[in-house]
N, C-alpha and C positions, 0 to 999 in steps of 0.2 A: 664822641666817646662810645666805645662798645663795651658791653658787659659780657664777660667770658668766663668759662670754667677751665682751670688747669687740668689737663688730662695726661701730662707727662713732661719729661725733660729731654733735652737733646744736647749734643756737643758739636763743636765745630773745630776742625783742624786749622782753619785759617779764618781770622776775624779782623775786622777793621780795628785799628789801634784804639779807638774810642770805646770799644766794647770789651777791652781787656778786663778781666775780673768780674764780668757780669754773667749771670746765669741766663740761659736760653730755655724758655718754657714752651711746650706745645699747648695751645689753648683752643677752645671751640666756643664760638659765640652762642649765647643763650637768649631766649625770648623773655618776656616779662613774667612767665610762669616757671622759669628755670629749665625749660626744655631746650636741648641742644638743637641748633639750626646751622646750616652751612657747613663748609669744610674746615678742618683744623688748620691753624697757621702758627707760626713761630712768633713769640713776643719776647722782648728783653725785660727781665725782672730788675727794674731799677730801684725798687723799694724793698727788696728782700721779702716779697710776699711768699715765695716758694709754693710748694704743692699744698 
């Protein structure tokens, strides 16, 4: 598991059928002190965490 901070949202014009109705969030991994590390990536918000 990775700990990450949400830094934005994104949209998709074409999604897999299983992702219909799910939000896509842009997240960036954080270290144990909450500092951002690495590159941002897209995650599927399956628990309605939101920004």
